[in-house]
Backbone and ligand atoms as CSV (ligand in chain L), in Angstrom:
chain,resi,resn,atom,element,x,y,z
A,1,UNK,N,N,118.789,13.698,49.480
A,1,UNK,CA,C,118.800,14.482,50.724
A,1,UNK,C,C,119.057,15.939,50.397
A,2,UNK,N,N,118.385,16.795,51.074
A,2,UNK,CA,C,118.530,18.219,50.786
A,2,UNK,C,C,119.808,18.760,51.406
A,3,UNK,N,N,120.253,19.866,50.822
A,3,UNK,CA,C,121.396,20.521,51.418
A,3,UNK,C,C,120.946,21.164,52.720
A,4,UNK,N,N,121.857,21.345,53.610
A,4,UNK,CA,C,121.465,21.944,54.871
A,4,UNK,C,C,122.590,22.827,55.381
A,5,UNK,N,N,122.314,23.463,56.445
A,5,UNK,CA,C,123.275,24.405,56.981
A,5,UNK,C,C,123.652,23.992,58.389
A,6,UNK,N,N,124.858,24.326,58.775
A,6,UNK,CA,C,125.248,24.059,60.129
A,6,UNK,C,C,124.737,25.121,61.071
A,7,UNK,N,N,124.258,26.200,60.506
A,7,UNK,CA,C,123.820,27.319,61.315
A,7,UNK,C,C,122.309,27.439,61.234
A,8,UNK,N,N,121.629,27.093,62.315
A,8,UNK,CA,C,120.177,27.013,62.227
A,8,UNK,C,C,119.473,28.061,63.085
A,9,UNK,N,N,120.168,29.042,63.537
A,9,UNK,CA,C,119.490,29.988,64.425
A,9,UNK,C,C,118.863,31.145,63.669
A,10,UNK,N,N,119.046,31.197,62.357
A,10,UNK,CA,C,118.364,32.198,61.545
A,10,UNK,C,C,118.697,33.619,61.940
A,11,UNK,N,N,117.979,34.539,61.307
A,11,UNK,CA,C,118.074,35.933,61.694
A,11,UNK,C,C,119.475,36.518,61.661
A,12,UNK,N,N,120.320,35.975,60.835
A,12,UNK,CA,C,121.632,36.562,60.620
A,12,UNK,C,C,121.476,37.588,59.496
A,13,UNK,N,N,122.573,38.198,59.165
A,13,UNK,CA,C,122.527,39.169,58.074
A,13,UNK,C,C,121.993,38.555,56.799
A,14,UNK,N,N,122.313,37.271,56.606
A,14,UNK,CA,C,121.899,36.621,55.376
A,14,UNK,C,C,120.421,36.256,55.385
A,15,UNK,N,N,119.721,36.452,56.496
A,15,UNK,CA,C,118.296,36.183,56.542
A,15,UNK,C,C,117.939,35.184,57.610
A,16,UNK,N,N,116.683,34.796,57.614
A,16,UNK,CA,C,116.173,33.834,58.581
A,16,UNK,C,C,115.579,32.664,57.804
A,17,UNK,N,N,115.356,31.570,58.519
A,17,UNK,CA,C,114.741,30.412,57.852
A,17,UNK,C,C,113.275,30.714,57.585
A,18,UNK,N,N,112.908,30.636,56.324
A,18,UNK,CA,C,111.538,30.938,55.904
A,18,UNK,C,C,110.867,29.656,55.444
A,19,UNK,N,N,109.695,29.399,55.987
A,19,UNK,CA,C,108.949,28.214,55.576
A,19,UNK,C,C,108.494,28.385,54.126
A,20,UNK,N,N,108.887,27.430,53.282
A,20,UNK,CA,C,108.453,27.478,51.874
A,20,UNK,C,C,107.209,26.621,51.675
A,21,UNK,N,N,107.136,25.484,52.364
A,21,UNK,CA,C,105.966,24.615,52.235
A,21,UNK,C,C,106.351,23.173,52.463
A,22,UNK,N,N,105.346,22.276,52.366
A,22,UNK,CA,C,105.617,20.858,52.601
A,22,UNK,C,C,106.444,20.237,51.474
A,23,UNK,N,N,107.347,19.351,51.841
A,23,UNK,CA,C,108.157,18.642,50.847
A,23,UNK,C,C,107.255,17.945,49.837
A,24,UNK,N,N,106.171,17.334,50.312
A,24,UNK,CA,C,105.290,16.568,49.420
A,24,UNK,C,C,104.735,17.436,48.299
A,25,UNK,N,N,104.492,18.690,48.577
A,25,UNK,CA,C,103.960,19.590,47.550
A,25,UNK,C,C,105.087,20.158,46.682
A,26,UNK,N,N,106.150,20.607,47.315
A,26,UNK,CA,C,107.214,21.304,46.576
A,26,UNK,C,C,108.073,20.365,45.734
A,27,UNK,N,N,107.976,19.079,46.001
A,27,UNK,CA,C,108.769,18.142,45.207
A,27,UNK,C,C,108.029,17.676,43.963
A,28,UNK,N,N,106.823,18.195,43.749
A,28,UNK,CA,C,106.017,17.764,42.594
A,28,UNK,C,C,106.526,18.338,41.276
A,29,UNK,N,N,107.186,19.484,41.343
A,29,UNK,CA,C,107.637,20.155,40.122
A,29,UNK,C,C,109.119,20.491,40.236
A,30,UNK,N,N,109.811,20.578,39.083
A,30,UNK,CA,C,111.247,20.885,39.145
A,30,UNK,C,C,111.538,22.302,39.613
A,31,UNK,N,N,110.565,23.202,39.473
A,31,UNK,CA,C,110.817,24.561,39.956
A,31,UNK,C,C,109.523,25.245,40.349
A,32,UNK,N,N,109.572,25.943,41.474
A,32,UNK,CA,C,108.436,26.753,41.918
A,32,UNK,C,C,108.929,28.165,42.137
A,33,UNK,N,N,108.100,29.118,41.745
A,33,UNK,CA,C,108.417,30.519,42.008
A,33,UNK,C,C,107.908,30.880,43.395
A,34,UNK,N,N,108.811,31.351,44.243
A,34,UNK,CA,C,108.437,31.786,45.578
A,34,UNK,C,C,108.449,33.315,45.597
A,35,UNK,N,N,107.322,33.887,45.920
A,35,UNK,CA,C,107.217,35.345,45.922
A,35,UNK,C,C,107.741,35.937,47.220
A,36,UNK,N,N,108.328,37.108,47.076
A,36,UNK,CA,C,108.767,37.891,48.226
A,36,UNK,C,C,107.899,39.138,48.302
A,37,UNK,N,N,107.614,39.615,49.503
A,37,UNK,CA,C,106.823,40.860,49.603
A,37,UNK,C,C,107.568,42.066,49.034
A,38,UNK,N,N,108.874,41.939,48.812
A,38,UNK,CA,C,109.631,43.061,48.241
A,38,UNK,C,C,109.475,43.131,46.726
A,39,UNK,N,N,108.784,42.148,46.150
A,39,UNK,CA,C,108.540,42.184,44.708
A,39,UNK,C,C,109.580,41.433,43.918
A,40,UNK,N,N,109.335,41.483,42.610
A,40,UNK,CA,C,110.140,40.842,41.571
A,40,UNK,C,C,111.598,40.540,41.872
A,41,UNK,N,N,112.300,41.601,42.254
A,41,UNK,CA,C,113.763,41.455,42.371
A,41,UNK,C,C,114.155,40.547,43.519
A,42,UNK,N,N,113.241,40.320,44.440
A,42,UNK,CA,C,113.562,39.487,45.601
A,42,UNK,C,C,112.896,38.103,45.523
A,43,UNK,N,N,112.147,37.832,44.456
A,43,UNK,CA,C,111.526,36.511,44.322
A,43,UNK,C,C,112.610,35.438,44.171
A,44,UNK,N,N,112.231,34.219,44.527
A,44,UNK,CA,C,113.195,33.117,44.553
A,44,UNK,C,C,112.653,31.935,43.751
A,45,UNK,N,N,113.528,31.271,43.013
A,45,UNK,CA,C,113.191,29.984,42.389
A,45,UNK,C,C,113.567,28.881,43.365
A,46,UNK,N,N,112.624,28.008,43.639
A,46,UNK,CA,C,112.934,26.833,44.446
A,46,UNK,C,C,112.934,25.625,43.511
A,47,UNK,N,N,114.121,25.121,43.243
A,47,UNK,CA,C,114.269,23.982,42.335
A,47,UNK,C,C,114.224,22.682,43.125
A,48,UNK,N,N,113.663,21.670,42.495
A,48,UNK,CA,C,113.727,20.318,43.070
A,48,UNK,C,C,114.217,19.394,41.967
A,49,UNK,N,N,115.488,19.017,42.091
A,49,UNK,CA,C,116.134,18.229,41.048
A,49,UNK,C,C,116.864,17.063,41.689
A,50,UNK,N,N,116.591,15.869,41.167
A,50,UNK,CA,C,117.261,14.657,41.674
A,50,UNK,C,C,117.129,14.521,43.183
A,51,UNK,N,N,115.967,14.856,43.698
A,51,UNK,CA,C,115.694,14.664,45.120
A,51,UNK,C,C,116.272,15.726,46.028
A,52,UNK,N,N,116.816,16.781,45.433
A,52,UNK,CA,C,117.445,17.824,46.247
A,52,UNK,C,C,116.819,19.185,45.919
A,53,UNK,N,N,116.717,20.023,46.936
A,53,UNK,CA,C,116.182,21.374,46.736
A,53,UNK,C,C,117.327,22.381,46.623
A,54,UNK,N,N,117.106,23.381,45.762
A,54,UNK,CA,C,118.056,24.480,45.587
A,54,UNK,C,C,117.250,25.774,45.473
A,55,UNK,N,N,117.765,26.848,46.037
A,55,UNK,CA,C,117.067,28.130,45.939
A,55,UNK,C,C,118.013,29.187,45.390
A,56,UNK,N,N,117.508,29.960,44.424
A,56,UNK,CA,C,118.306,31.074,43.893
A,56,UNK,C,C,117.376,32.192,43.470
A,57,UNK,N,N,117.944,33.385,43.325
A,57,UNK,CA,C,117.132,34.515,42.870
A,57,UNK,C,C,116.426,34.144,41.574
A,58,UNK,N,N,115.151,34.538,41.505
A,58,UNK,CA,C,114.345,34.131,40.357
A,58,UNK,C,C,114.667,34.928,39.099
A,59,UNK,N,N,115.200,36.140,39.273
A,59,UNK,CA,C,115.506,37.002,38.119
A,59,UNK,C,C,116.976,36.850,37.756
A,60,UNK,N,N,117.219,36.556,36.513
A,60,UNK,CA,C,118.583,36.346,36.036
A,60,UNK,C,C,119.427,37.599,36.245
A,61,UNK,N,N,120.649,37.379,36.713
A,61,UNK,CA,C,121.535,38.512,36.988
A,61,UNK,C,C,122.061,39.161,35.702
A,62,UNK,N,N,121.764,38.588,34.552
A,62,UNK,CA,C,122.160,39.223,33.300
A,62,UNK,C,C,121.197,40.358,32.991
A,63,UNK,N,N,119.956,40.023,32.626
A,63,UNK,CA,C,118.989,41.077,32.298
A,63,UNK,C,C,117.614,40.805,32.864
A,64,UNK,N,N,117.550,39.958,33.899
A,64,UNK,CA,C,116.284,39.777,34.596
A,64,UNK,C,C,115.380,38.696,34.051
A,65,UNK,N,N,115.910,37.800,33.248
A,65,UNK,CA,C,115.087,36.705,32.709
A,65,UNK,C,C,114.541,35.817,33.819
A,66,UNK,N,N,113.394,35.155,33.546
A,66,UNK,CA,C,112.742,34.313,34.568
A,66,UNK,C,C,113.374,32.924,34.634
A,67,UNK,N,N,114.246,32.712,35.602
A,67,UNK,CA,C,114.982,31.446,35.662
A,67,UNK,C,C,114.079,30.254,35.955
A,68,UNK,N,N,112.911,30.508,36.544
A,68,UNK,CA,C,111.991,29.393,36.800
A,68,UNK,C,C,111.507,28.772,35.485
A,69,UNK,N,N,111.608,29.508,34.403
A,69,UNK,CA,C,111.182,28.977,33.103
A,69,UNK,C,C,112.351,28.390,32.323
A,70,UNK,N,N,113.517,28.333,32.944
A,70,UNK,CA,C,114.698,27.834,32.241
A,70,UNK,C,C,114.766,26.317,32.206
A,71,UNK,N,N,115.582,25.815,31.297
A,71,UNK,CA,C,115.826,24.368,31.227
A,71,UNK,C,C,116.859,23.988,32.279
A,72,UNK,N,N,116.630,22.833,32.903
A,72,UNK,CA,C,117.581,22.333,33.895
A,72,UNK,C,C,118.313,21.151,33.281
A,73,UNK,N,N,119.625,21.196,33.327
A,73,UNK,CA,C,120.416,20.118,32.734
A,73,UNK,C,C,121.568,19.750,33.671
A,74,UNK,N,N,122.030,18.521,33.493
A,74,UNK,CA,C,123.193,18.070,34.253
A,74,UNK,C,C,124.330,17.792,33.283
A,75,UNK,N,N,125.469,18.381,33.549
A,75,UNK,CA,C,126.650,18.119,32.729
A,75,UNK,C,C,127.823,17.848,33.649
A,76,UNK,N,N,128.450,16.704,33.468
A,76,UNK,CA,C,129.584,16.309,34.307
A,76,UNK,C,C,129.250,16.380,35.791
A,77,UNK,N,N,128.040,15.970,36.124
A,77,UNK,CA,C,127.646,15.940,37.529
A,77,UNK,C,C,127.249,17.290,38.090
A,78,UNK,N,N,127.251,18.328,37.257
A,78,UNK,CA,C,126.886,19.663,37.730
A,78,UNK,C,C,125.481,20.006,37.231
A,79,UNK,N,N,124.602,20.340,38.178
A,79,UNK,CA,C,123.241,20.725,37.807
A,79,UNK,C,C,123.203,22.218,37.496
A,80,UNK,N,N,122.601,22.538,36.357
A,80,UNK,CA,C,122.564,23.929,35.929
A,80,UNK,C,C,121.167,24.279,35.435
A,81,UNK,N,N,120.830,25.554,35.564
A,81,UNK,CA,C,119.632,26.068,34.906
A,81,UNK,C,C,120.101,27.029,33.816
A,82,UNK,N,N,119.414,26.965,32.674
A,82,UNK,CA,C,119.755,27.840,31.554
A,82,UNK,C,C,118.659,28.892,31.408
A,83,UNK,N,N,119.062,30.132,31.483
A,83,UNK,CA,C,118.087,31.220,31.403
A,83,UNK,C,C,117.371,31.179,30.052
A,84,UNK,N,N,116.040,31.319,30.067
A,84,UNK,CA,C,115.300,31.228,28.812
A,84,UNK,C,C,115.525,32.426,27.879
A,85,UNK,N,N,116.087,33.500,28.368
A,85,UNK,CA,C,116.238,34.678,27.504
A,85,UNK,C,C,117.500,34.648,26.650
A,86,UNK,N,N,118.645,34.385,27.253
A,86,UNK,CA,C,119.891,34.376,26.463
A,86,UNK,C,C,120.729,33.139,26.713
A,87,UNK,N,N,120.120,32.151,27.383
A,87,UNK,CA,C,120.749,30.843,27.543
A,87,UNK,C,C,122.004,30.818,28.409
A,88,UNK,N,N,122.185,31.782,29.281
A,88,UNK,CA,C,123.314,31.725,30.205
A,88,UNK,C,C,123.063,30.590,31.201
A,89,UNK,N,N,124.144,29.940,31.597
A,89,UNK,CA,C,124.040,28.824,32.540
A,89,UNK,C,C,124.305,29.312,33.963
A,90,UNK,N,N,123.602,28.707,34.921
A,90,UNK,CA,C,123.870,28.998,36.332
A,90,UNK,C,C,123.885,27.683,37.103
A,91,UNK,N,N,124.934,27.471,37.845
A,91,UNK,CA,C,125.073,26.287,38.686
A,91,UNK,C,C,124.033,26.366,39.812
A,92,UNK,N,N,123.190,25.352,39.920
A,92,UNK,CA,C,122.120,25.397,40.922
A,92,UNK,C,C,122.670,25.458,42.341
A,93,UNK,N,N,123.834,24.872,42.546
A,93,UNK,CA,C,124.376,24.798,43.899
A,93,UNK,C,C,125.125,26.075,44.294
A,94,UNK,N,N,125.854,26.647,43.330
A,94,UNK,CA,C,126.721,27.785,43.669
A,94,UNK,C,C,126.237,29.113,43.089
A,95,UNK,N,N,125.367,29.048,42.077
A,95,UNK,CA,C,124.911,30.269,41.410
A,95,UNK,C,C,125.896,30.797,40.377
A,96,UNK,N,N,127.037,30.119,40.231
A,96,UNK,CA,C,128.047,30.616,39.284
A,96,UNK,C,C,127.637,30.291,37.852
A,97,UNK,N,N,128.007,31.197,36.967
A,97,UNK,CA,C,127.755,30.989,35.545
A,97,UNK,C,C,129.089,30.922,34.812
A,98,UNK,N,N,129.123,30.164,33.740
A,98,UNK,CA,C,130.310,30.123,32.894
A,98,UNK,C,C,130.616,31.469,32.272
A,99,UNK,N,N,129.636,32.366,32.287
A,99,UNK,CA,C,129.828,33.709,31.728
A,99,UNK,C,C,130.562,34.623,32.705
A,100,UNK,N,N,130.711,34.144,33.953
A,100,UNK,CA,C,131.345,34.982,34.972
A,100,UNK,C,C,130.331,35.663,35.879
A,101,UNK,N,N,129.064,35.620,35.498
A,101,UNK,CA,C,128.035,36.201,36.372
A,101,UNK,C,C,127.824,35.313,37.593
A,102,UNK,N,N,127.280,35.908,38.620
A,102,UNK,CA,C,127.000,35.179,39.861
A,102,UNK,C,C,125.554,35.420,40.247
A,103,UNK,N,N,124.806,34.350,40.338
A,103,UNK,CA,C,123.417,34.429,40.772
A,103,UNK,C,C,123.381,34.153,42.273
A,104,UNK,N,N,122.584,34.916,43.000
A,104,UNK,CA,C,122.493,34.707,44.457
A,104,UNK,C,C,121.793,33.380,44.746
A,105,UNK,N,N,122.387,32.566,45.603
A,105,UNK,CA,C,121.749,31.314,46.007
A,105,UNK,C,C,121.526,31.336,47.522
A,106,UNK,N,N,120.609,30.511,47.971
A,106,UNK,CA,C,120.215,30.510,49.390
A,106,UNK,C,C,120.254,29.100,49.940
A,107,UNK,N,N,120.562,29.027,51.228
A,107,UNK,CA,C,120.571,27.716,51.884
A,107,UNK,C,C,119.147,27.180,51.988
A,108,UNK,N,N,119.043,25.868,51.897
A,108,UNK,CA,C,117.749,25.194,52.021
A,108,UNK,C,C,117.896,24.090,53.055
A,109,UNK,N,N,116.879,23.900,53.866
A,109,UNK,CA,C,116.894,22.757,54.784
A,109,UNK,C,C,115.504,22.129,54.832
A,110,UNK,N,N,115.511,20.859,55.191
A,110,UNK,CA,C,114.260,20.131,55.388
A,110,UNK,C,C,114.124,19.880,56.874
A,111,UNK,N,N,112.977,20.223,57.397
A,111,UNK,CA,C,112.723,19.966,58.818
A,111,UNK,C,C,111.274,19.547,58.977
A,112,UNK,N,N,111.072,18.402,59.576
A,112,UNK,CA,C,109.722,17.877,59.808
A,112,UNK,C,C,108.882,17.925,58.540
A,113,UNK,N,N,109.455,17.411,57.457
A,113,UNK,CA,C,108.764,17.281,56.170
A,113,UNK,C,C,108.393,18.619,55.528
A,114,UNK,N,N,109.034,19.689,55.975
A,114,UNK,CA,C,108.813,20.987,55.344
A,114,UNK,C,C,110.137,21.551,54.839
A,115,UNK,N,N,110.035,22.367,53.782
A,115,UNK,CA,C,111.212,22.988,53.174
A,115,UNK,C,C,111.345,24.407,53.715
A,116,UNK,N,N,112.557,24.752,54.112
A,116,UNK,CA,C,112.850,26.107,54.594
A,116,UNK,C,C,113.972,26.699,53.751
A,117,UNK,N,N,113.848,27.982,53.459
A,117,UNK,CA,C,114.875,28.693,52.698
A,117,UNK,C,C,115.369,29.845,53.558
A,118,UNK,N,N,116.677,30.007,53.609
A,118,UNK,CA,C,117.232,31.120,54.396
A,118,UNK,C,C,117.203,32.371,53.526
A,119,UNK,N,N,116.361,33.294,53.877
A,119,UNK,CA,C,116.151,34.461,53.016
A,119,UNK,C,C,115.813,35.680,53.865
A,120,UNK,N,N,116.053,36.847,53.296
A,120,UNK,CA,C,115.828,38.083,54.045
A,120,UNK,C,C,114.352,38.388,54.268
A,121,UNK,N,N,113.486,37.848,53.415
A,121,UNK,CA,C,112.050,38.157,53.551
A,121,UNK,C,C,111.241,36.863,53.602
A,122,UNK,N,N,109.986,36.938,54.071
A,122,UNK,CA,C,109.105,35.772,53.954
A,122,UNK,C,C,108.947,35.400,52.484
A,123,UNK,N,N,108.615,34.147,52.239
A,123,UNK,CA,C,108.420,33.667,50.871
A,123,UNK,C,C,107.084,32.949,50.797
A,124,UNK,N,N,106.424,33.064,49.647
A,124,UNK,CA,C,105.105,32.456,49.514
A,124,UNK,C,C,104.885,31.986,48.088
A,125,UNK,N,N,104.120,30.908,47.941
A,125,UNK,CA,C,103.763,30.449,46.595
A,125,UNK,C,C,102.742,31.387,45.955
A,126,UNK,N,N,102.109,32.200,46.755
A,126,UNK,CA,C,101.142,33.178,46.237
A,126,UNK,C,C,101.768,34.568,46.310
A,127,UNK,N,N,101.461,35.424,45.315
A,127,UNK,CA,C,101.991,36.802,45.397
A,127,UNK,C,C,101.471,37.494,46.643
A,128,UNK,N,N,102.290,38.327,47.216
A,128,UNK,CA,C,101.847,39.132,48.354
A,128,UNK,C,C,100.990,40.265,47.829
A,129,UNK,N,N,99.973,40.660,48.580
A,129,UNK,CA,C,99.154,41.790,48.114
A,129,UNK,C,C,100.023,43.043,48.007
A,130,UNK,N,N,99.735,43.858,47.008
A,130,UNK,CA,C,100.509,45.087,46.824
A,130,UNK,C,C,100.333,45.960,48.059
A,131,UNK,N,N,101.419,46.558,48.452
A,131,UNK,CA,C,101.368,47.452,49.612
A,131,UNK,C,C,100.865,48.807,49.139
A,132,UNK,N,N,99.804,49.266,49.768
A,132,UNK,CA,C,99.257,50.561,49.369
A,132,UNK,C,C,100.073,51.678,49.972
A,133,UNK,N,N,100.339,52.659,49.139
A,133,UNK,CA,C,101.062,53.824,49.663
A,133,UNK,C,C,100.046,54.796,50.218
A,134,UNK,N,N,100.285,55.279,51.432
A,134,UNK,CA,C,99.301,56.205,52.004
A,134,UNK,C,C,99.831,57.622,51.943
L,1,FES,S1,S,118.487,37.623,30.982
L,1,FES,FE1,FE,119.229,35.690,31.553
L,1,FES,S2,S,120.802,35.273,30.138
L,1,FES,FE2,FE,120.100,37.245,29.616
């Protein structure tokens, strides 16, 4: 069962519920990169591990490594992703690392067979077109 929130009205400071996609599609892989129109720094990793979804910033808070390419492991019942660049660990549920760093994590809910992530911007499996400066 996915984690969920008691607060479902969205549009708070922490963001609004953003449709990520159907559970049937997003549960096919352990991690999907969700693009934000704000670019790289706002992209999100949507993990699917042991039947549960987790969302966290896609860029490692150490030096920006791509966490979607990290190894996912369970130790003592704690699910973690290890950054592929310097192997720092991040708890999928809390975003905490044993190094003391904190990765931003986001609430996830399942509604009518779709996955929603509470985030400040829309999220998409496809990159957003670059915004032209006029
Ligand atoms: S960039 Fe992720 S551990 Fe260094």
